[in-house]
N, C-alpha and C positions, 0 to 999 in steps of 0.2 A: 971317707965319701970327700966331697968339696962342697965349696959353698955352695953351685948353683944346685945340686942336689940336693941339699939341704935344705932349699929356699922350696922345692916343685914338691919335698915331704911331705914339709909342714902344709904346704895348700892345698895337699891331697890328701891331709889329716882334717886338717878343717872343710873341705868337701865333705867327708865325711861325716863328720862330726857335725854339721851343719846343714845336714841335707831335708830337713823337716823344719831348717829354717828357712825364713824369707829374707836371710842376704847372706851371700855369698862372695867372697875372695878372692883370686887370682891372683897369684903375684907370677910369675919365670923372670927367674934372676934379678937383673937391676930391675926390670919395667918396675914402672907405677902396678903396683891394682888395682884388678879392673873390677868393679863392685857392679853385678846383677841382682835386682831383686826379681823373687819367684816367691810362690805359692801353689803348698798342691792342693791348696782351696782355693776353688772359687769367689770372687771377693762377690761380698755381699751388694748388690746393687741400692742407690740413693734409694731411701722413704718417699724420695719425692718422684721419682721416675718406677716407681714401680705401681701396675693397676690391677686392682683387684676385677678379676675376671667377668664376666656378666655369666649366669644361665646359657644355654644353650638354646631352653626351650621355656614355656612359656606355663605359667604357675594356672592346671586348665580350672577353667569356668564347672559350677553343677551343672549337671545337665538334665537336672529338674527344675521344674517351675515351681514359684511357693502355689502350696493348693489352697485354694481358695475355700472360703468356709462353705460347708455343706449343708447350711440352713438359712433361708432370704431372714430378710430384718421383721421381725415380729409385727403383726399386722395389730391395729389398736383394740386396747382390752374389752372395747361396748362394742368390737365386730365382729365375731366370732365365725366359723365357717359353716355354710346352713348346711341343716341338717341330711337335707337331700341333691342331685347331680343333676337338675334339668332346670330350666327357665324358669325364674316363680313364677312369669306371664303366661307360661304355656299352659295348656288344659291338665289338672293336677287328677291323681287317682282318687280323687270322692265325687268329681264329675260324675263317673262309671256306675255311680248309687243314685242317681237323681235326676231331672231329666231340666229340674229348677237353676239358674242360673245363677245360686249359688251353694254352699255347704255348709249343713248346722253339725256334722261330724268332718273329721277329719283325722286322719293316721299319723298321717306327715307333716298335720299343725307344729310351726318349729317352735314352741311356746317358752324355752328355755335359749331362744338367741335372742327373741321379742322381751322375755323381761328382763337379759343383762343388759341389753343395748338402754331399754326406758331406765334400768338405775342409773346409768350413764349419762345418759340426756334427759334424767329428770324434771329439771325447770323447764326446760323447752317443747319435752312431751306432753307436762300438763297444760304449758299452754293451748296445744293445740288441740288436745284431751277436749279440756273446757269450753270449743268452739265448735262440739257437737254433745258434748252431757246434756247439755243443758236443753236439748231437743225432748219436749216428752209428746211419745205420737201416741201417747195412750188413747187419747180422746182428742186422735186426729181428724175421724169420721162417726161418729155418733151415731150410734142407733142404740133400739130395742131389744131389751135382756128377753124375753118372752112374746112372743108374734100369736095372737090370740085371733085377734082379726082384721090383722094389714101383713103382708107379706112385699118381698118387693120383687120386684116385677124377674129381674136372674138371682137365680141361687147364687151364693160364693162362698167361698171358705175363706175365715179370718182364721191369722196365726201371728204371736208375738214373737219375734225371732233375735237369735245373738248370731248372726252368720260366722264364722272361719276364713271363708273365702267364697268373695264375689265375683261377677264380673263388671269391670268399670264399662263409664261410655264408651269406652275408644275401645269396648270389646275384648279386653284384655283380663286374666284372671288376679286377684292380686288379694293379699293377705292380710285380714282384717283382726284387729288389737281389740281379741275380746278374751276375758274372763283372766285375762290378768294380773297378776299380783306384785305390786312395785309399792316399795315401804311402806306396808301397812296399809295400801289401799287397793281394792279392786279395778281395773279400768274394764269396763264392759260398756258393749253398743249395741242398744235392743231399738228397733223398728217393728211399725205394723204391716201386717202385709197382710191383701186379700185379693183372693186371685178368681176369677172367672169359674164353674161348673161346668156350664153349659156355652161358654164363646161361641161366637158362630151360630145359635143358632136360633130362631127365632123366641122372641119374649115369651113368655108366659103371661094369659091369662089377656093381650092384645087380637082385637078382634083381628079377620082377616083380611077386612079391605084395609089395612097399614100392613106396611113393607116392614120390618123389623128385625132387628138381632140382635141377641147380648154382645158388647163391645166391652174388652177388658183396658181400665184406665191406668197408666201410671204416673206416678211423683218421683222431683230427682232427692233425689235421700244421697247426705254427706258421709265421710263414714274416714278416721284415723284407720288410716292400714301401715304395713311395716312390710319395705325394700331391702331387703336382706342383701344386695347385690348395690346400694351407693352405702361406701364407706364411711362420709363424713355424717352423716343423719338420717337414717334410712328410716325415718320416717314423715307422712306428708296425710293431705287430707284430699281427695279424692273423691269425684259423682257419680253414683251408682243408681240407673233407672230399676224402681219397683215396682210391682202392681199393688195400686193401693184401695182401686175401687170397682164396681162391674155395672159397667152402666145402658141400657136399654135407647137403641136409637132407631130410631121411625122414623121413614122416606114417605114419600106424599102417599096422599092419600089417591085411591084406586075405588073407582066402583063399577063390575066384569057385571054384563046383563049376559 
């Protein structure tokens, strides 16, 4: 084989051996070899030209809202909820058993609520209570205990009462603080009432020539009351109109012939 054939054979062997190389040299005859750079692997791009692909989706947001607390902010410790579910100024159940504008017995009386609130506001309650506790109505109307030779023109009934509820001068029923134990002290409010037994009738022992009738007279009395719907200070002093005496009203003298 001539010189030219040997060159081709060497070049082919080189191509076969170096097929996996990145450098191939081909020489034909006496011509200079031509170099080609190739690679069976795709060259990696430079790091500076490589972009991290961003996800084509957005991270889903939670489909639920933060649950609100199922409880409300607790009310002040001194203000418990009333044990009844109606307006305290409405006519109470105890009024069904009496025709008087006060109740001496009350199955719905909020004793625990009053005691709890009075202990919380002890100093302020005492200042209000002192304003009414010194009122002694025991001797507000003096009268003999034994009637032997005298009598009153109009008969009446007298009692000393401790009302639990009463109608104030605005015509609203109120809860009156009575028989409540607070820090080893009992809060009571007693008043004297006198009611005509024959109101509107003619006065006894009065001559017929005089027009007369028995008349109920009243007095304004102040009581410490409890209002369960007042969230700041559920106590106050309110005015009540109570029967105080029974009088005989005489009109003009008339002569009938």
